[in-house]
C-alpha positions as CSV (number, residue, x, y, z in Angstrom):
1,M,-80.0,102.3,203.5
2,K,-79.0,98.9,204.5
3,Y,-80.1,97.0,201.2
4,K,-78.0,99.3,199.1
5,R,-75.0,98.9,201.3
6,V,-75.6,95.0,200.9
7,Q,-75.7,95.6,197.0
8,F,-72.5,97.1,196.8
9,I,-70.6,94.7,199.1
10,A,-72.1,91.8,196.8
11,L,-70.8,94.1,193.8
12,I,-67.3,94.3,195.1
13,L,-67.6,90.5,196.0
14,A,-68.1,89.8,192.6
15,V,-65.2,91.8,191.1
16,I,-62.8,89.9,193.5
17,A,-64.1,86.6,192.4
18,L,-63.9,87.5,188.5
19,A,-60.4,88.9,189.3
20,G,-59.6,85.5,190.8
21,L,-60.9,83.6,187.6
22,G,-58.7,85.7,185.6
23,C,-55.4,85.2,187.2
24,K,-56.1,81.3,187.4
25,K,-56.5,81.5,183.7
26,A,-53.5,83.7,183.2
27,D,-51.2,81.0,185.2
28,N,-52.8,78.1,183.4
29,A,-51.8,80.1,180.0
30,N,-48.1,80.6,181.3
31,I,-48.1,77.2,182.4
32,N,-49.0,76.2,178.8
33,I,-46.4,78.3,177.1
34,N,-43.9,77.3,179.8
35,S,-44.6,73.9,178.8
36,A,-44.7,74.5,175.0
37,L,-41.3,75.8,175.6
38,G,-40.1,73.4,177.3
39,D,-41.3,70.6,174.9
40,N,-39.5,72.8,172.0
41,K,-36.4,73.0,173.9
42,N,-36.2,69.4,174.5
43,I,-37.1,68.7,170.6
44,A,-34.2,70.9,169.6
45,V,-31.8,69.0,171.8
46,S,-32.9,66.0,170.6
47,G,-32.6,66.9,167.2
48,S,-28.8,68.4,167.9
49,N,-27.8,64.9,169.6
50,K,-29.2,63.0,166.4
51,N,-27.2,65.5,164.3
52,I,-23.8,64.9,166.4
53,S,-24.7,61.2,166.1
54,N,-24.5,61.5,162.7
55,T,-21.6,63.5,162.2
56,N,-20.0,60.8,164.7
57,A,-21.0,58.1,162.6
58,S,-19.6,60.0,159.4
59,I,-16.3,60.5,160.9
60,G,-16.2,56.8,162.2
61,G,-16.8,55.9,158.5
62,Q,-14.1,58.1,157.2
63,A,-11.8,56.7,160.1
64,N,-12.3,53.2,158.9
65,A,-12.2,54.0,155.3
66,N,-8.6,55.8,155.7
67,T,-7.7,52.6,158.0
68,A,-8.8,50.2,154.9
69,N,-6.8,52.3,152.4
70,P,-3.4,51.9,153.5
71,Q,-4.2,48.1,154.0
72,Q,-5.1,48.0,150.5
73,A,-2.0,50.0,149.1
74,N,0.4,47.5,151.3
75,A,-1.4,44.7,149.5
76,A,-0.8,46.0,146.3
77,S,2.6,46.8,146.7
78,R,3.1,43.4,148.0
79,G,1.6,41.8,145.0
80,K,3.5,44.1,142.5
81,S,6.8,43.1,144.2
82,D,5.7,39.6,144.1
83,V,4.8,39.5,140.4
84,E,8.5,41.4,139.5
85,K,10.5,38.7,141.5
86,I,8.5,35.9,139.3
87,A,9.0,37.6,136.5
88,R,12.7,38.1,136.7
89,F,13.1,34.3,137.7
90,F,10.8,33.0,135.4
91,T,12.7,35.0,132.2
92,E,15.9,33.9,133.2
93,F,15.1,30.2,133.4
94,F,12.9,30.3,130.7
95,G,15.5,32.2,128.5
96,S,18.4,29.7,129.3
97,F,18.8,26.9,127.5
98,S,20.9,24.3,125.5
99,T,20.7,21.5,122.9
100,D,21.8,19.2,126.1
101,S,19.0,20.3,128.5
102,N,15.8,18.6,127.0
103,Y,13.8,21.2,127.4
104,G,14.1,22.0,131.0
105,N,13.7,25.5,130.8
106,V,10.2,24.7,130.0
107,T,9.0,22.0,131.8
108,G,11.0,23.3,134.9
109,L,8.4,26.0,135.2
110,K,5.2,24.7,134.9
111,I,4.5,25.0,138.6
112,Y,4.7,29.1,137.8
113,M,2.3,28.7,134.8
114,T,-1.5,28.8,134.3
115,Q,-3.4,25.8,133.5
116,N,-3.7,27.4,129.8
117,M,-0.1,28.1,129.9
118,Q,0.9,24.6,130.9
119,K,-1.0,23.1,128.1
120,W,0.8,25.3,125.7
121,A,4.3,24.5,127.3
122,D,3.2,20.6,127.2
123,G,2.5,21.1,122.9
124,F,5.7,23.1,122.9
125,V,7.6,20.3,124.2
126,A,6.3,18.0,122.3
127,D,6.5,19.4,119.1
128,A,10.2,20.4,119.8
129,K,11.2,17.1,120.3
130,K,9.6,15.8,117.5
131,N,11.3,18.2,114.7
132,K,14.3,18.0,116.9
133,N,17.6,17.8,114.5
134,N,20.1,15.8,116.1
135,A,23.1,16.4,113.7
136,A,22.7,20.1,114.2
137,G,25.5,20.1,116.7
138,Y,25.5,22.4,120.0
139,F,23.3,25.5,120.6
140,G,23.0,27.4,123.6
141,V,21.5,30.6,125.1
142,T,21.9,32.2,128.6
143,T,19.8,34.9,129.9
144,K,20.4,37.2,132.6
145,A,17.7,40.1,133.6
146,V,18.8,43.5,133.7
147,S,15.9,45.5,135.0
148,V,12.2,44.8,135.6
149,K,9.3,46.9,135.1
150,T,5.8,46.5,135.9
151,D,3.7,48.1,132.9
152,S,0.2,47.3,134.5
153,F,-0.9,45.7,137.8
154,S,-4.6,45.4,139.2
155,E,-4.9,43.5,142.5
156,E,-9.2,43.8,142.2
157,Q,-8.6,42.1,138.4
158,G,-6.2,39.9,139.1
159,K,-4.1,41.1,136.2
160,A,-0.6,41.8,135.9
161,E,2.2,42.6,132.8
162,V,5.8,43.2,133.3
163,T,8.6,43.9,131.2
164,V,11.8,42.2,131.8
165,S,15.1,43.6,130.1
166,C,17.7,40.9,129.8
167,Q,21.2,40.5,128.6
168,R,21.8,37.2,126.4
169,R,24.5,35.3,125.6
170,E,24.2,33.0,122.7
171,A,26.6,30.2,122.1
172,T,26.8,28.0,118.5
173,G,29.1,25.2,117.9
174,T,30.9,25.6,121.1
175,S,30.3,27.4,124.3
176,T,33.4,29.6,123.7
177,N,31.8,30.8,120.5
178,A,29.3,33.2,121.4
179,R,27.6,36.7,121.0
180,I,25.9,39.1,123.4
181,Y,23.0,40.7,122.5
182,Y,20.0,42.4,124.3
183,Q,16.2,41.8,124.1
184,D,12.8,42.2,126.3
185,M,10.5,39.8,127.4
186,T,6.6,40.6,128.3
187,V,5.4,38.3,131.1
188,S,1.4,38.6,131.7
189,F,-0.1,37.4,134.9
190,L,-3.3,36.1,135.8
191,K,-4.2,34.9,139.7
192,E,-5.2,31.7,139.7
193,K,-6.8,30.5,143.4
194,G,-5.2,33.4,144.7
195,V,-1.7,32.7,143.5
196,W,0.0,34.7,140.8
197,K,0.7,32.4,137.6
198,V,2.3,33.0,134.4
199,N,-0.2,33.3,131.5
200,E,2.0,34.2,128.7
201,A,5.5,35.1,127.9
202,K,6.7,36.7,124.9
203,W,10.3,38.0,123.8
204,K,10.2,41.3,121.8
């Protein structure tokens, strides 16, 4: 009888021991699961932060672009205003001359010309002086700009074209014997060393 009781007690202790091992395994499993969940949560949060950073970088880039655009627009506006002022002055000066002015209307504008147009001006004056008829009498023209219109303008390419509409007064023989007419001039610009210069001027 005593032997059976000992076996029974031993059996109960074995069951209790096995139950304890099962609980430890369950606890370990729960710990592993919680650890994995925690890692996944950290990964998700880390990924979200990266997206937020990218979003902020994108917004920052757009802000910089928006800041740059007004600056470019202002630079283009100033450049356009500059070429219109030069075109007005150039046309009035270039288009006003007389037989007594010794071609100062051309040589006096060389500072506003590109190197190519300066060469043209030198050749034009040389030919005009060579072919001048001193017996022809007085002849003079006065030019006044009425309006200025920009036909094309590119700050990036350094090119522009402006049309100047003019009123011209032409006198022959004497300064009082004059006629008035209207004529347009097209003034083409190029940028040389960052400065707008007249590259060509043509009467229409």
